[in-house]
Structures are given as structure tokens and as C-alpha cells.
C-alpha positions in Angstrom: 4.6 3.7 -23.7 2.6 2.9 -20.6 0.2 5.4 -19.2 0.8 6.3 -15.6 -2.3 6.2 -13.4 -3.0 9.0 -10.9 -2.6 7.9 -7.3 -6.3 8.6 -6.6 -7.4 6.4 -9.5 -5.0 3.6 -8.4 -6.2 3.7 -4.8 -9.8 3.7 -5.7 -9.3 0.8 -8.1 -7.3 -1.1 -5.4 -10.0 -0.6 -2.8 -12.7 -1.9 -5.3 -10.6 -5.0 -6.0 -10.2 -5.6 -2.2 -14.0 -5.1 -1.7 -14.8 -7.6 -4.4 -12.5 -10.1 -2.7 -14.3 -9.5 0.6 -11.2 -7.9 2.2 -11.8 -4.8 4.4 -9.6 -1.8 3.6 -9.7 1.9 4.1 -7.7 5.0 3.4 -5.9 6.3 6.6 -3.9 9.1 4.9 -5.1 10.9 1.7 -2.1 12.0 -0.3 -1.8 14.1 -3.5 -4.5 13.0 -6.0 -2.2 13.0 -9.0 1.3 12.1 -8.0 1.3 10.9 -4.4 3.1 7.7 -3.5 1.2 4.9 -1.9 2.0 2.7 1.2 -0.2 -0.3 1.9 -0.4 -1.5 5.5 -1.6 -5.1 5.9 -2.8 -5.9 9.4 -3.9 -9.5 10.2 -5.5 -8.2 13.4 -3.1 -10.1 15.7 -1.0 -7.2 16.8 1.4 -7.4 13.9 1.5 -5.6 10.5 3.5 -5.1 7.3 3.9 -1.9 5.3 4.5 -2.3 1.6 5.9 0.4 -0.8 6.4 0.4 -4.6 10.0 0.2 -5.6 12.0 -0.4 -8.8 13.8 -3.8 -9.0 17.2 -2.7 -10.1 18.0 -6.0 -11.8 14.9 -6.2 -14.0 13.9 -2.5 -14.1 10.3 -3.5 -13.2 8.2 -2.0 -10.4 7.4 -4.2 -7.5 5.8 -4.0 -4.0 8.4 -4.6 -1.3 8.1 -4.7 2.5 9.2 -1.4 4.1 8.7 -2.7 7.6 7.1 -5.7 9.3 6.6 -6.5 13.0 4.6 -5.2 15.9 1.7 -3.0 14.6 2.7 -0.1 16.8 6.2 -0.1 15.2 4.8 -0.3 11.7 2.4 2.6 12.5 5.4 4.6 13.9 7.4 4.0 10.7 4.4 5.1 8.5 4.0 8.2 10.6 7.7 9.0 10.0 7.3 8.6 6.3 4.3 10.9 6.4 6.4 13.6 8.1 8.8 13.5 5.1 6.1 13.2 2.4 2.8 14.9 3.0 1.6 13.7 -0.4 1.8 10.0 0.7 -1.3 7.9 0.6 -1.7 5.1 3.2 -4.2 2.3 2.6 -4.8 -0.1 5.5 -5.9 -3.6 4.7 -7.3 -5.7 7.5 -7.4 -9.4 6.8 -6.7 -12.2 9.2 -5.3 -14.4 6.4 -2.8 -11.7 5.5 -4.2 -11.1 2.0 -3.5 -7.8 0.2 -3.7 -8.7 -3.5 -0.6 -6.7 -4.4 0.9 -9.7 -6.2 -2.1 -9.8 -8.6 -1.9 -8.7 -12.2 -2.6 -5.0 -12.6 -1.5 -4.3 -9.0 1.9 -6.0 -9.0 3.3 -3.9 -11.8 
């Protein structure tokens, strides 16, 4: 049986992995330390952005990061703000990388 990590632990580990890869990132919304969901906003600093959320793949039963919204950064920010209105426990991590890197597909972060 897999152990579920707290949201705070996962976010801190994610930020460290990004730091080690030289990718700037910061917490823009601090959610519930134990059970909050996490959104990751990836901004390539060109006026666009993508927001990722964890979801279950119904076909495989595995967890995966999926794009919640992509487009103009202002639109992505508005969508994130709406999500925060419904879920005050939500964490938001913003990743700023011109190459679009976010590391969510890497082992230990993807699942």
C-alpha cells in the first residue's frame, strides 16, 4: 500500500527538484498542509501560461497531471482564482521557465 504524502511535503520536495534543475518557482497560494490539492501554473514568460492539476486516469486508474487550462496568462490566472474561491485549501505553485519546463512528467512527480 502506497503512503500518501502531505501536500506541504510534496510541494516542498517539488520546489527543491525545480531549484536543483535551475527552474524558478514559488508558492502563490498556500493551501492546507496535510490534504490540500495542488495546482501548478507554468509560465514561459511570454504572456501565456498553463495550469496543471492531478487527476485520475479512468482507463488505467493511475494519477496523472493534466492541463486544466492553457492560454493567455490573465485567463489562466482568472481560472486559478475561481478554483481558489471553491477550494480554500488549494495550493498553487508557479513555475517560470522560458523553455516551458515543469518536471511534472518525471518519476516521483508524475505519479
